[in-house]
NULUMRO-586934 format. One record per residue (C-alpha): x, y negated, z negated; residue in one letter. Coordinates in steps of 0.1 Angstrom, whole numbers, padded with zeros to 4 digits, always signed. Layout:
<sites>
XYZA;...
</sites>
This chain:
<sites>
+1345-0257-1166M;+1322-0265-1137I;+1328-0298-1118L;+1297-0316-1106R;+1300-0344-1080I;+1276-0373-1080I;+1277-0396-1050L;+1269-0433-1050G;+1235-0427-1035D;+1225-0398-1058Q;+1216-0419-1089L;+1186-0398-1099N;+1183-0393-1137P;+1154-0369-1132N;+1175-0343-1112H;+1173-0308-1127S;+1210-0308-1133W;+1205-0331-1163F;+1177-0309-1178K;+1198-0278-1181E;+1211-0265-1215K;+1247-0257-1222N;+1259-0290-1207Q;+1293-0286-1224E;+1302-0263-1194N;+1299-0292-1169Y;+1321-0321-1160L;+1302-0348-1140Y;+1324-0369-1117A;+1317-0402-1100M;+1341-0421-1078M;+1345-0456-1062E;+1366-0450-1031L;+1384-0469-1004R;+1372-0443-0979S;+1336-0455-0987E;+1343-0493-0988T;+1365-0492-0956D;+1349-0469-0931Y;+1329-0499-0920V;+1331-0536-0932I;+1303-0540-0957H;+1285-0570-0970H;+1300-0582-1003Y;+1266-0579-1021K;+1261-0544-1008K;+1294-0532-1023V;+1287-0550-1056V;+1251-0536-1058A;+1264-0500-1053F;+1292-0502-1078F;+1269-0519-1103D;+1243-0491-1100A;+1270-0464-1101M;+1286-0478-1132R;+1253-0482-1149N;+1244-0446-1140F;+1277-0434-1154H;+1268-0452-1187H;+1235-0434-1187W;+1253-0401-1183L;+1274-0410-1213Q;+1243-0418-1234T;+1231-0382-1227Q;+1263-0369-1243K;+1275-0354-1210L;+1312-0348-1201N;+1321-0374-1174T;+1349-0388-1154V;+1345-0420-1135Y;+1371-0434-1111Y;+1369-0471-1106K;+1383-0485-1074L;+1415-0497-1092T;+1422-0466-1114D;+1457-0453-1108K;+1446-0417-1107E;+1421-0425-1080N;+1432-0409-1047K;+1406-0429-1028Q;+1390-0399-1010R;+1365-0373-1023F;+1385-0342-1013T;+1418-0354-1028E;+1401-0365-1061N;+1383-0332-1064I;+1414-0312-1059Q;+1432-0333-1085F;+1403-0328-1110L;+1403-0290-1103I;+1439-0288-1114E;+1437-0313-1142K;+1407-0297-1159Y;+1412-0261-1148N;+1379-0262-1129I;+1364-0228-1120Q;+1336-0240-1098E;+1325-0271-1079V;+1288-0282-1075H;+1276-0310-1052F;+1242-0322-1040Q;+1238-0322-1003Y;+1251-0356-0989P;+1226-0375-0968D;+1253-0388-0944E;+1267-0364-0918K;+1303-0375-0923R;+1302-0367-0960L;+1282-0335-0953Y;+1310-0324-0930D;+1337-0334-0956E;+1320-0313-0983F;+1314-0285-0959K;+1351-0284-0951E;+1359-0285-0988L;+1337-0255-0994K;+1354-0237-0965K;+1390-0243-0976K;+1385-0241-1014S;+1399-0211-1033S;+1372-0215-1059I;+1334-0213-1056T;+1317-0244-1042V;+1279-0246-1044K;+1255-0270-1027A;+1222-0282-1042F;+1192-0301-1030E;+1191-0338-1040S;+1155-0333-1051E;+1146-0366-1037H;+1128-0363-1004F;+1094-0348-0995Y;+1112-0325-0970C;+1142-0303-0977S;+1170-0299-0951L;+1157-0264-0943Q;+1122-0278-0937E;+1137-0305-0914L;+1155-0278-0894A;+1122-0259-0890E;+1106-0291-0877F;+1133-0293-0851G;+1121-0260-0836K;+1086-0276-0828E;+1088-0306-0806K;+1054-0318-0816K;+1068-0331-0849Y;+1092-0354-0830E;+1062-0376-0824L;+1060-0398-0855L;+1022-0396-0858E;+1022-0358-0858N;+1049-0357-0885F;+1031-0383-0906Y;+0998-0364-0905R;+1016-0332-0914Y;+1032-0346-0945V;+1000-0363-0956R;+0981-0331-0953K;+1007-0309-0970K;+1010-0332-1000H;+0973-0343-1000H;+0980-0380-0996V;+0950-0404-0990L;+0928-0375-0981L;+0891-0368-0987E;+0878-0333-0980N;+0910-0327-0960E;+0903-0356-0938K;+0919-0391-0938P;+0904-0414-0964L;+0884-0441-0946G;+0881-0420-0914G;+0914-0431-0898K;+0950-0418-0902W;+0966-0451-0892N;+0957-0487-0898Y;+0986-0502-0879D;+0963-0524-0858A;+0953-0542-0890E;+0990-0548-0900N;+1000-0573-0874R;+0989-0607-0887N;+1008-0639-0888K;+1011-0655-0923W;+0997-0691-0919K;+1005-0703-0954E;+0968-0700-0964A;+0978-0691-0999F;+1010-0689-1020K;+1033-0659-1018V;+1043-0646-1053P;+1078-0653-1064K;+1104-0627-1054V;+1114-0604-1084L;+1151-0601-1086T;+1176-0594-1113F;+1206-0612-1128D;+1229-0583-1135N;+1264-0593-1146S;+1291-0580-1123V;+1322-0599-1134D;+1342-0567-1139E;+1333-0554-1104I;+1342-0588-1088I;+1376-0587-1105A;+1382-0551-1092D;+1373-0561-1057L;+1398-0589-1058E;+1425-0567-1071V;+1418-0540-1044A;+1415-0567-1017K;+1384-0550-1002I;+1375-0566-0968E;+1338-0577-0969T;+1316-0603-0952F;+1284-0622-0961G;+1277-0645-0990Q;+1295-0636-1022K;+1278-0634-1056T;+1285-0639-1093K;+1255-0617-1103I;+1237-0588-1086S;+1201-0593-1078Q;+1195-0557-1069F;+1182-0532-1095P;+1210-0513-1112N;+1189-0487-1131S;+1157-0467-1129R;+1141-0490-1154E;+1147-0521-1133Q;+1135-0502-1102A;+1103-0493-1119L;+1098-0529-1130T;+1103-0540-1094Q;+1078-0514-1082F;+1051-0524-1108D;+1055-0560-1098Y;+1049-0550-1061F;+1018-0531-1070L;+1003-0559-1090K;+1013-0590-1069Y;+1023-0580-1034L;+1005-0548-1024L;+0970-0566-1020P;+0984-0584-0989H;+1013-0562-0979F;+0996-0543-0950G;+0981-0574-0935T;+1014-0593-0933Y;+1040-0566-0931Q;+1051-0577-0896D;+1049-0615-0903A;+1080-0637-0905M;+1084-0672-0919H;+1113-0697-0923T;+1106-0704-0960E;+1100-0668-0971E;+1126-0641-0973V;+1104-0612-0986M;+1068-0623-0980L;+1049-0593-0994F;+1076-0567-0990H;+1084-0545-1019S;+1123-0548-1017N;+1124-0513-1031L;+1146-0499-1003S;+1179-0502-1022F;+1165-0484-1053A;+1149-0458-1031L;+1180-0451-1010N;+1202-0446-1040V;+1175-0424-1055K;+1167-0443-1087M;+1131-0437-1078I;+1116-0411-1055S;+1093-0415-1025P;+1068-0390-1041K;+1064-0409-1073E;+1060-0442-1054I;+1034-0427-1031V;+1015-0410-1060E;+1015-0441-1081K;+1005-0463-1052T;+0976-0441-1044E;+0965-0439-1080A;+0967-0477-1083Y;+0946-0481-1052F;+0918-0458-1066Y;+0918-0479-1098E;+0917-0512-1079N;+0896-0506-1048Q;+0877-0538-1055D;+0908-0559-1049T;+0929-0538-1026I;+0919-0527-0991E;+0928-0492-0978L;+0948-0508-0949A;+0972-0524-0973Q;+0979-0491-0991V;+0981-0469-0959E;+1005-0494-0943G;+1029-0491-0972F;+1026-0453-0977I;+1032-0449-0939R;+1065-0466-0942Q;+1075-0442-0970I;+1063-0407-0959I;+1058-0415-0923G;+1088-0435-0911W;+1114-0430-0939R;+1110-0392-0939E;+1106-0390-0902Y;+1139-0409-0893V;+1157-0386-0917R;+1144-0356-0898M;+1155-0371-0865M;+1189-0380-0880Y;+1197-0344-0889W;+1181-0327-0859N;+1196-0351-0832H;+1226-0366-0849F;+1250-0363-0819D;+1226-0376-0794T;+1218-0406-0815I;+1253-0413-0828K;+1269-0412-0793K;+1241-0426-0773G;+1245-0456-0750N;+1216-0452-0726F;+1220-0485-0709F;+1258-0483-0708D;+1261-0517-0725Y;+1296-0529-0735N;+1293-0566-0745R;+1304-0578-0779K;+1279-0586-0806L;+1272-0624-0804P;+1289-0646-0830D;+1256-0656-0846V;+1255-0622-0864Y;+1286-0632-0883W;+1281-0669-0887T;+1243-0674-0887G;+1248-0704-0864K;+1226-0707-0833S;+1203-0732-0817K;+1177-0703-0816M;+1158-0708-0848N;+1146-0672-0851C;+1179-0656-0846V;+1197-0681-0867S;+1172-0677-0896N;+1172-0639-0896C;+1210-0636-0892A;+1216-0662-0920Q;+1190-0645-0942N;+1209-0612-0937S;+1243-0628-0945L;+1229-0646-0976D;+1209-0617-0991N;+1221-0584-0976A;+1185-0580-0967Y;+1159-0586-0940A;+1126-0569-0935H;+1119-0544-0907H;+1105-0568-0881I;+1133-0593-0886Q;+1158-0564-0881R;+1139-0549-0851L;+1121-0576-0832M;+1145-0606-0837V;+1180-0593-0844L;+1177-0559-0827G;+1158-0573-0798N;+1183-0601-0792F;+1213-0577-0794A;+1197-0554-0769L;+1188-0582-0745L;+1223-0595-0748M;+1235-0561-0735E;+1255-0554-0767T;+1276-0522-0771N;+1255-0501-0795P;+1286-0492-0815D;+1289-0529-0825E;+1253-0532-0834V;+1254-0500-0854D;+1285-0511-0874A;+1269-0545-0882W;+1236-0531-0894Y;+1253-0504-0915L;+1275-0530-0931G;+1252-0559-0936V;+1222-0545-0955Y;+1224-0532-0991A;+1199-0504-0983D;+1219-0492-0953A;+1229-0456-0956I;+1236-0439-0923E;+1207-0414-0923W;+1182-0443-0923V;+1203-0470-0906Q;+1215-0451-0876L;+1181-0438-0865T;+1165-0472-0869N;+1193-0492-0852T;+1206-0469-0825R;+1173-0451-0818G;+1144-0475-0825M;+1161-0509-0821S;+1186-0503-0793Q;+1170-0474-0774F;+1206-0461-0771A;+1193-0425-0776D;+1172-0428-0744G;+1139-0423-0762G;+1144-0396-0788K;+1129-0418-0815I;+1111-0447-0798A;+1089-0440-0768T;+1099-0474-0752K;+1125-0501-0758P;+1114-0526-0784Y;+1120-0558-0764V;+1099-0589-0761S;+1100-0624-0749S;+1096-0654-0772G;+1058-0650-0772N;+1059-0621-0797Y;+1081-0640-0821I;+1059-0670-0818D;+1028-0648-0825K;+1043-0633-0857M;+1062-0663-0871S;+1067-0701-0874N;+1102-0699-0860Y;+1093-0715-0827C;+1077-0745-0844T;+1109-0764-0850E;+1132-0747-0825C;+1152-0767-0800S;+1142-0743-0772Y;+1109-0743-0753D;+1090-0711-0760K;+1068-0714-0729K;+1095-0718-0701T;+1118-0692-0685K;+1145-0708-0665Y;+1149-0744-0675E;+1180-0755-0695E;+1160-0757-0727N;+1139-0726-0721S;+1138-0699-0749C;+1167-0675-0742P;+1144-0646-0751F;+1122-0653-0721N;+1148-0651-0694S;+1167-0623-0711L;+1135-0603-0714Y;+1128-0603-0676W;+1165-0598-0669N;+1164-0566-0691F;+1135-0553-0671L;+1150-0561-0638D;+1184-0545-0645R;+1170-0514-0660N;+1141-0508-0636R;+1154-0475-0624E;+1157-0461-0659K;+1124-0475-0673L;+1099-0481-0645E;+1084-0446-0648D;+1080-0449-0685N;+1043-0448-0692R;+1045-0475-0718R;+1065-0498-0696M;+1042-0497-0665K;+1022-0528-0675M;+1054-0548-0680M;+1066-0539-0645Y;+1032-0545-0630A;+1034-0581-0644L;+1070-0584-0631M;+1060-0573-0596N;+1034-0600-0595K;+1059-0628-0604M;+1068-0654-0578D;+1101-0643-0563K;+1116-0678-0565T;+1106-0681-0602E;+1120-0646-0609L;+1153-0655-0592S;+1157-0686-0613K;+1148-0667-0644T;+1175-0641-0637L;+1201-0668-0630I;+1193-0684-0663R;+1197-0650-0681A;+1230-0643-0664N;+1243-0678-0675H;+1234-0670-0711L;+1250-0635-0709L;+1283-0650-0695E;+1286-0682-0715T;+1270-0669-0747R;+1260-0705-0754N;+1227-0704-0773F;
</sites>
């Protein structure tokens, strides 16, 4: 008998494993583990969504008449770690060989690598068959520094897989329509209702109570995340029909009354592999060609860029620069994460809204994560370890390969510029430009040092001042420092005093 391990983010029914003949030779094992629920404190809805999807996938395996073993969190045989459970299964079922798909997280990759090294029986690794780029291909990219620039990587993947090309050139004459993807949503028309699900999770909730798993965020009686490939495809079709026509235009917009706006909400289904990036890209491209009279190219390119540009790119950077990113603290920041991230309570309307949204839904879209919550954590000089742990725990789609690179690299610039060419910081002006958060905020978005001035304004200039030596020579920061150099010295001094008061009192 051959034991095949399926991780909680490897729920791909189209994997070649399941197309093989002679399945009676295989035993497929899935496990809910304390080692996975406890290595960081997770959002309640994240844990529920994962277990719901895992249990549903196990049910699918059973409908395929496959030999399976599934350890729920509360099962007595469950040793609560992969290696211990695998060793127990080897002995119990007289296993002759162990198969696993390459884990996407480095800690699990190392755990399975150690298992292979120490095991007395054959242990084989297989590709997950999910991403555009294999691990071997990513390693090859690492030898050529040009691919560490996102745009170069993005163009390479599009060329190789012939995405949005015409005569080997970019459709429409441009590779990137990002300049057309930065519009504020001004409530000119109605946003379609968000498509979610009402999956019953009573049994999971009971198990979490018995196991006393520590979580945070709003609890749930149902799971609104897809738990099957069928539900994920339904969600995707809904996006194509109702949201894609305006996605690109408003992908950076934020609004107090809208959680999703025109975002697909497919990230959870994608990251647990219910659906693949390639099928999403191919179907989106085909849908565009069939509906060019109602969908502009900029909408489609903006969405596809997030999939094969950013998503595949950060995975490459994760594997090729893991230690630099994981251990990075470029600014040597050591303050604690502000309480608002755990409570959602702040007089700052933007931060409060985005934090509460995250705590309520285990979701926020990329600009809320980057330019509000990430921006504020960076300006508040937060230890990147704390920021990293919160982001990994709070979002249902957060798996380390995609979370770490976005949080620690892009958001906090803790890697010193491996991923982002400059820190993504801003004053309140950017937030006002992209949202309606400032409209009803108790702070004044236009002032810097008065008692009711927007904290983003003073903290922004304080960040530039304190990190001048590290950032002044950065080509993309020169305009910011040029503006700072022209500021009235008295005004700048008052601004920095205001920022220091906020940093010390944390009263905002």
